LODRENVO-302817 format. One record per residue: x, y, z of N, C-alpha, C in turn. Coordinates in nm, 4 decimals, decimal comma, always signed. Example, Ala and Ser with C-alpha at 12.3 -4.5 7.8 and 13.67 -1.06 7.14 Angstrom:
# residues 2
      n_X      n_Y      n_Z     ca_X     ca_Y     ca_Z      c_X      c_Y      c_Z
  +1,3190  -0,5690  +0,7800  +1,2300  -0,4500  +0,7800  +1,3200  -0,3300  +0,7800
  +1,2850  -0,2250  +0,7080  +1,3670  -0,1060  +0,7140  +1,2900  +0,0030  +0,7870
# end
This chain:
# residues 137
      n_X      n_Y      n_Z     ca_X     ca_Y     ca_Z      c_X      c_Y      c_Z
  +0,8056  -2,0762  +1,2459  +0,7568  -1,9533  +1,1845  +0,7009  -1,9888  +1,0469
  +0,5816  -1,9368  +1,0179  +0,5197  -1,9597  +0,8878  +0,4740  -1,8252  +0,8321
  +0,4704  -1,8151  +0,7002  +0,4353  -1,6919  +0,6311  +0,3077  -1,7139  +0,5512
  +0,2188  -1,6151  +0,5547  +0,0937  -1,6192  +0,4788  +0,0805  -1,4872  +0,4045
  +0,0384  -1,4948  +0,2785  +0,0213  -1,3741  +0,1977  -0,1225  -1,3640  +0,1507
  -0,1773  -1,2448  +0,1658  -0,3120  -1,2130  +0,1150  -0,2979  -1,1091  +0,0057
  -0,3689  -1,1287  -0,1054  -0,3698  -1,0324  -0,2155  -0,5004  -0,9549  -0,2156
  -0,4884  -0,8251  -0,2352  -0,6044  -0,7381  -0,2547  -0,5764  -0,6520  -0,3768
  -0,6790  -0,5913  -0,4302  -0,6653  -0,5038  -0,5470  -0,7372  -0,3732  -0,5207
  -0,6848  -0,2680  -0,5802  -0,7535  -0,1392  -0,5769  -0,7110  -0,0565  -0,6977
  -0,7960  +0,0372  -0,7342  -0,7673  +0,1308  -0,8426  -0,7586  +0,2694  -0,7823
  -0,6561  +0,3434  -0,8232  -0,6387  +0,4778  -0,7676  -0,5661  +0,5670  -0,8676
  -0,5932  +0,6954  -0,8560  -0,5255  +0,7961  -0,9379  -0,4207  +0,8663  -0,8533
  -0,3196  +0,9189  -0,9209  -0,2190  +0,9998  -0,8521  -0,1397  +1,0765  -0,9558
  -0,0544  +1,1631  -0,9098  +0,0475  +1,2221  -0,9953  +0,1702  +1,2475  -0,9098
  +0,2831  +1,2440  -0,9766  +0,4096  +1,2710  -0,9102  +0,4495  +1,4135  -0,9455
  +0,4605  +1,4963  -0,8456  +0,4993  +1,6358  -0,8693  +0,5401  +1,6986  -0,7377
  +0,6149  +1,8040  -0,7510  +0,6525  +1,8838  -0,6348  +0,5954  +2,0239  -0,6566
  +0,5207  +2,0710  -0,5600  +0,4583  +2,2030  -0,5699  +0,5619  +2,3138  -0,5829
  +0,6797  +2,2919  -0,5234  +0,7831  +2,3951  -0,5249  +0,8650  +2,3948  -0,6542
  +0,8312  +2,3067  -0,7490  +0,8995  +2,3019  -0,8779  +0,8077  +2,3544  -0,9874
  +0,8685  +2,3988  -1,0962  +0,7921  +2,4410  -1,2137  +0,7374  +2,3179  -1,2852
  +0,6420  +2,3410  -1,3747  +0,5866  +2,2327  -1,4564  +0,6982  +2,1642  -1,5348
  +0,7921  +2,2435  -1,5856  +0,9032  +2,1894  -1,6640  +0,9946  +2,1006  -1,5784
  +1,0233  +2,1437  -1,4562  +1,1070  +2,0622  -1,3665  +1,0382  +1,9305  -1,3315
  +0,9071  +1,9393  -1,3049  +0,8315  +1,8176  -1,2746  +0,8311  +1,7230  -1,3937
  +0,8077  +1,7745  -1,5130  +0,8066  +1,6894  -1,6325  +0,9431  +1,6283  -1,6585
  +1,0499  +1,7051  -1,6356  +1,1856  +1,6539  -1,6582  +1,2180  +1,5395  -1,5616
  +1,1689  +1,5475  -1,4410  +1,1979  +1,4454  -1,3397  +1,0999  +1,3290  -1,3441
  +0,9712  +1,3582  -1,3531  +0,8681  +1,2552  -1,3390  +0,8018  +1,2143  -1,4702
  +0,8331  +1,2828  -1,5795  +0,7761  +1,2481  -1,7094  +0,6246  +1,2550  -1,7108
  +0,5619  +1,1595  -1,7797  +0,4158  +1,1565  -1,7919  +0,3461  +1,1405  -1,6574
  +0,4175  +1,0905  -1,5585  +0,3579  +1,0713  -1,4259  +0,3280  +1,2037  -1,3557
  +0,3774  +1,3138  -1,4112  +0,3479  +1,4450  -1,3534  +0,2323  +1,5146  -1,4247
  +0,1610  +1,4422  -1,5088  +0,0478  +1,4985  -1,5827  -0,0436  +1,5775  -1,4890
  -0,0663  +1,7060  -1,5184  -0,1510  +1,7872  -1,4298  -0,2927  +1,7311  -1,4123
  -0,3376  +1,6485  -1,5061  -0,4721  +1,5905  -1,4994  -0,4730  +1,4488  -1,4430
  -0,3629  +1,4100  -1,3779  -0,3537  +1,2830  -1,3065  -0,3412  +1,1641  -1,4011
  -0,3189  +1,0490  -1,3467  -0,3222  +0,9208  -1,4155  -0,3496  +0,8148  -1,3095
  -0,3841  +0,6948  -1,3530  -0,4210  +0,5936  -1,2544  -0,3615  +0,4580  -1,2820
  -0,3763  +0,3713  -1,1827  -0,3263  +0,2344  -1,1898  -0,4273  +0,1396  -1,1268
  -0,4229  +0,0160  -1,1717  -0,4923  -0,0934  -1,1067  -0,3858  -0,1680  -1,0270
  -0,3791  -0,1379  -0,8984  -0,2754  -0,1915  -0,8115  -0,3118  -0,3299  -0,7606
  -0,2090  -0,4090  -0,7342  -0,2240  -0,5327  -0,6587  -0,1392  -0,5173  -0,5334
  -0,1997  -0,5463  -0,4199  -0,1331  -0,5356  -0,2911  -0,1201  -0,6752  -0,2316
  +0,0022  -0,7121  -0,1964  +0,0292  -0,8403  -0,1320  +0,0763  -0,8118  +0,0096
  +0,0030  -0,8629  +0,1068  +0,0354  -0,8433  +0,2482  +0,0798  -0,9775  +0,3037
  +0,2067  -0,9839  +0,3456  +0,2608  -1,1080  +0,4001  +0,2799  -1,0925  +0,5499
  +0,2213  -1,1852  +0,6229  +0,2358  -1,1861  +0,7690  +0,3120  -1,3116  +0,8082
  +0,3631  -1,3106  +0,9308  +0,4335  -1,4282  +0,9800  +0,3990  -1,4492  +1,1259
  +0,4199  -1,5711  +1,1709  +0,3943  -1,6033  +1,3102  +0,3958  -1,7522  +1,3315
  +0,3585  -1,7885  +1,4509  +0,3495  -1,9296  +1,4884  +0,2056  -1,9769  +1,4705
  +0,1908  -2,1019  +1,4380  +0,0578  -2,1595  +1,4188  -0,0055  -2,1866  +1,5550
  -0,1262  -2,1348  +1,5736  -0,2011  -2,1601  +1,6963  -0,2407  -2,3083  +1,6969
  -0,2042  -2,3825  +1,8004  -0,2350  -2,5262  +1,8022  -0,3843  -2,5557  +1,8109
  -0,4638  -2,4611  +1,8562  -0,6080  -2,4829  +1,8683  -0,6777  -2,4589  +1,7348
  -0,6472  -2,3442  +1,6699  -0,7168  -2,3086  +1,5458  -0,6448  -2,3569  +1,4207
  -0,5134  -2,3778  +1,4315  -0,4348  -2,4104  +1,3131  -0,4000  -2,2891  +1,2301
  -0,4311  -2,1689  +1,2816  -0,4079  -2,0429  +1,2102  -0,2902  -1,9670  +1,2695
  -0,2265  -1,8858  +1,1863  -0,1404  -1,7780  +1,2353  -0,2296  -1,6585  +1,2660
  -0,3248  -1,6359  +1,1767  -0,4260  -1,5314  +1,1916  -0,5502  -1,5797  +1,1177
  -0,6642  -1,5454  +1,1674  -0,7883  -1,5749  +1,0967  -0,7877  -1,4897  +0,9692
  -0,7896  -1,5532  +0,8539  -0,7784  -1,4795  +0,7276  -0,8969  -1,3860  +0,7035
  -1,0098  -1,4141  +0,7653  -1,1222  -1,3197  +0,7559  -1,0876  -1,1905  +0,8285
  -1,0218  -1,2014  +0,9426  -0,9800  -1,0822  +1,0166  -0,8727  -1,0065  +0,9400
  -0,7785  -1,0788  +0,8792  -0,6754  -1,0129  +0,7987  -0,7382  -0,9365  +0,6825
  -0,8338  -0,9996  +0,6162  -0,9056  -0,9336  +0,5059  -0,9721  -0,8055  +0,5559
  -1,0403  -0,8122  +0,6679  -1,1084  -0,6950  +0,7232  -1,0098  -0,5838  +0,7607
  -0,8966  -0,6210  +0,8190  -0,7949  -0,5215  +0,8557  -0,7439  -0,4501  +0,7307
  -0,7108  -0,5269  +0,6282  -0,6587  -0,4669  +0,5047  -0,7636  -0,3766  +0,4412
  -0,8857  -0,4228  +0,4370  -0,9922  -0,3417  +0,3760  -1,0190  -0,2144  +0,4574
  -1,0309  -0,2268  +0,5884  -1,0634  -0,1114  +0,6735  -0,9527  -0,0064  +0,6752
  -0,8276  -0,0500  +0,6793  -0,7162  +0,0430  +0,6982  -0,6499  +0,0879  +0,5688
  -0,6774  +0,0158  +0,4578  -0,6083  +0,0490  +0,3330  -0,7036  +0,0566  +0,2133
  -0,7656  -0,0540  +0,1773  -0,8408  -0,0613  +0,0518  -0,9555  +0,0392  +0,0478
  -1,0357  +0,0451  +0,1529  -1,1483  +0,1392  +0,1542  -1,1019  +0,2837  +0,1445
  -0,9806  +0,3125  +0,1885  -0,9265  +0,4491  +0,1828  -0,8659  +0,4814  +0,0468
  -0,8222  +0,3787  -0,0278  -0,7524  +0,4001  -0,1545  -0,8362  +0,3720  -0,2788
  -0,9247  +0,2752  -0,2730  -0,9927  +0,2303  -0,3942  -1,0807  +0,3395  -0,4543
  -1,0571  +0,3653  -0,5817  -1,1276  +0,4684  -0,6581  -1,1119  +0,6072  -0,5955
  -0,9935  +0,6326  -0,5442  -0,9610  +0,7612  -0,4825  -0,8405  +0,8227  -0,5527
  -0,8176  +0,9483  -0,5217  -0,6983  +1,0191  -0,5660  -0,5997  +1,0143  -0,4492
  -0,4872  +0,9479  -0,4677  -0,3900  +0,9291  -0,3600  -0,3412  +1,0637  -0,3069
  -0,3210  +1,1604  -0,3962  -0,2705  +1,2911  -0,3556  -0,3722  +1,3717  -0,2749
  -0,5000  +1,3554  -0,3053  -0,6011  +1,4435  -0,2478  -0,6924  +1,3785  -0,1446
  -0,7195  +1,2494  -0,1574  -0,8269  +1,1866  -0,0802  -0,7820  +1,0954  +0,0335
  -0,6566  +1,0571  +0,0375  -0,6127  +0,9506  +0,1284  -0,5463  +1,0111  +0,2516
  -0,6104  +0,9932  +0,3673  -0,5625  +1,0579  +0,4898  -0,4177  +1,0231  +0,5227
  -0,3787  +0,8986  +0,5075  -0,2428  +0,8613  +0,5469  -0,1369  +0,8997  +0,4426
  -0,1788  +0,9625  +0,3336  -0,0836  +1,0103  +0,2322  -0,0759  +1,1630  +0,2260
  -0,1482  +1,2313  +0,3112  -0,1465  +1,3781  +0,3107  -0,0046  +1,4304  +0,3297
  +0,0363  +1,5217  +0,2396  +0,1669  +1,5846  +0,2499  +0,2829  +1,4985  +0,2049
  +0,2547  +1,3815  +0,1474  +0,3611  +1,2910  +0,1034  +0,3615  +1,2814  -0,0491
  +0,4778  +1,2541  -0,1050  +0,4873  +1,2239  -0,2476  +0,4113  +1,0940  -0,2718
  +0,3325  +1,0889  -0,3775  +0,2472  +0,9731  -0,4041  +0,3172  +0,8682  -0,4907
  +0,4463  +0,8473  -0,4672  +0,5197  +0,7434  -0,5400  +0,4791  +0,6058  -0,4864
  +0,5021  +0,5052  -0,5652  +0,4709  +0,3697  -0,5227  +0,5526  +0,3316  -0,3997
  +0,6766  +0,3791  -0,3944  +0,7631  +0,3489  -0,2806  +0,7054  +0,4041  -0,1505
  +0,6667  +0,5305  -0,1528  +0,6132  +0,5940  -0,0316  +0,4756  +0,5372  +0,0018
  +0,3972  +0,5057  -0,0994  +0,2668  +0,4434  -0,0745  +0,2846  +0,3077  -0,0065
  +0,3798  +0,2279  -0,0505  +0,4037  +0,0969  +0,0111  +0,4455  +0,1113  +0,1577
  +0,5359  +0,2044  +0,1856  +0,5797  +0,2271  +0,3237  +0,4616  +0,2720  +0,4094
  +0,3804  +0,3609  +0,3562  +0,2647  +0,4124  +0,4299  +0,1620  +0,3026  +0,4563
  +0,1397  +0,2163  +0,3590  +0,0486  +0,1033  +0,3781  +0,1017  +0,0113  +0,4880
  +0,2304  -0,0154  +0,4865  +0,2912  -0,0991  +0,5904  +0,2585  -0,0430  +0,7286
  +0,2762  +0,0870  +0,7457  +0,2522  +0,1490  +0,8758  +0,1036  +0,1513  +0,9125
  +0,0158  +0,1522  +0,8147  -0,1280  +0,1432  +0,8413  -0,1663  +0,0058  +0,8967
  -0,0948  -0,0966  +0,8533  -0,1326  -0,2344  +0,8860  -0,0572  -0,2957  +1,0032
  +0,0584  -0,2441  +1,0343  +0,1467  -0,3080  +1,1327  +0,0784  -0,3320  +1,2676
  +0,0227  -0,2294  +1,3274  -0,0370  -0,2431  +1,4610  -0,1659  -0,3256  +1,4609
  -0,2586  -0,3045  +1,3674  -0,3794  -0,3882  +1,3697  -0,3502  -0,5374  +1,3508
  -0,2486  -0,5692  +1,2721  -0,2114  -0,7101  +1,2549  -0,1476  -0,7627  +1,3832
  -0,0629  -0,6829  +1,4450  +0,0000  -0,7236  +1,5721  -0,1052  -0,7482  +1,6795
  -0,2128  -0,6682  +1,6780  -0,3197  -0,6848  +1,7769  -0,3891  -0,8207  +1,7627
  -0,3751  -0,8833  +1,6463  -0,4336  -1,0162  +1,6234  -0,3331  -1,1283  +1,6497
  -0,2131  -1,0916  +1,6988  -0,1155  -1,1923  +1,7367  -0,0199  -1,2351  +1,6266
  -0,0211  -1,1650  +1,5139  +0,0705  -1,1970  +1,4039  +0,1649  -1,0792  +1,3831
  +0,2624  -1,0977  +1,2971  +0,3579  -0,9914  +1,2679  +0,3551  -0,9626  +1,1181
  +0,3492  -0,8355  +1,0820  +0,3558  -0,7966  +0,9416  +0,4980  -0,8172  +0,8926
  +0,5141  -0,9003  +0,7921  +0,6469  -0,9302  +0,7380  +0,6842  -0,8336  +0,6260
  +0,5949  -0,8190  +0,5264  +0,6244  -0,7263  +0,4168  +0,4986  -0,6903  +0,3405
  +0,5145  -0,5823  +0,2664  +0,4132  -0,5335  +0,1732  +0,4749  -0,5378  +0,0356
  +0,4051  -0,5941  -0,0602  +0,4444  -0,5836  -0,2004  +0,3327  -0,5099  -0,2711
  +0,3677  -0,4015  -0,3377  +0,2694  -0,3218  -0,4099  +0,3064  -0,3239  -0,5571
  +0,2208  -0,3850  -0,6374  +0,2420  -0,3966  -0,7815  +0,1657  -0,2826  -0,8474
  +0,2400  -0,1897  -0,9073  +0,1789  -0,0730  -0,9712  +0,1417  -0,1028  -1,1166
  +0,2298  -0,1693  -1,1873  +0,2055  -0,2076  -1,3266  +0,2511  -0,3523  -1,3433
  +0,2310  -0,4042  -1,4605  +0,2753  -0,5401  -1,4909  +0,4260  -0,5547  -1,4691
  +0,4996  -0,4461  -1,4902  +0,6454  -0,4516  -1,4838  +0,7076  -0,3894  -1,3588
  +0,6308  -0,3163  -1,2795  +0,6871  -0,2419  -1,1668  +0,6177  -0,2753  -1,0357
  +0,6983  -0,3114  -0,9360  +0,6446  -0,3353  -0,8033  +0,7482  -0,2932  -0,6994
  +0,7001  -0,2759  -0,5782  +0,7835  -0,2355  -0,4656  +0,7572  -0,3332  -0,3507
  +0,8614  -0,3693  -0,2779  +0,8462  -0,4487  -0,1565  +0,9067  -0,3715  -0,0405
  +0,8361  -0,3732  +0,0727  +0,8852  -0,3046  +0,1921  +0,8720  -0,3981  +0,3113
  +0,9815  -0,4106  +0,3877  +0,9891  -0,5017  +0,5006  +0,9916  -0,4301  +0,6354
  +0,9655  -0,3009  +0,6344  +0,9582  -0,2288  +0,7611  +1,0897  -0,1805  +0,8168
  +1,1951  -0,1858  +0,7402  +1,3265  -0,1418  +0,7890  +1,3484  +0,0050  +0,7557
# end
């Protein structure tokens, strides 16, 4: 078993808030992240896959195909978008980094499996100091 990680980047806006809470409740829980006028991040996404090396190609997966899968299913949907309003796979969900990472994992799992590899984990770096890792459990 071998592991390969691909890094991609995207910029997106979001806010953390609950519609059923008052502005004061949202601010008390989410702080500046509940700003009614949104805020944004320059995210780094690390997609780690695992599998056996194909003896013919020497690949676990063709990295060009992995790049295309990530771009088609995630980056093109998120880059320069509002996570709360524009992203189909985030509709009705809290736009936290944790939920975004889980949602990205589910966007990528099947297309990667169709190429003969297994999605091992997603690491989503929101800021220099904050990141989330999700292993599909």
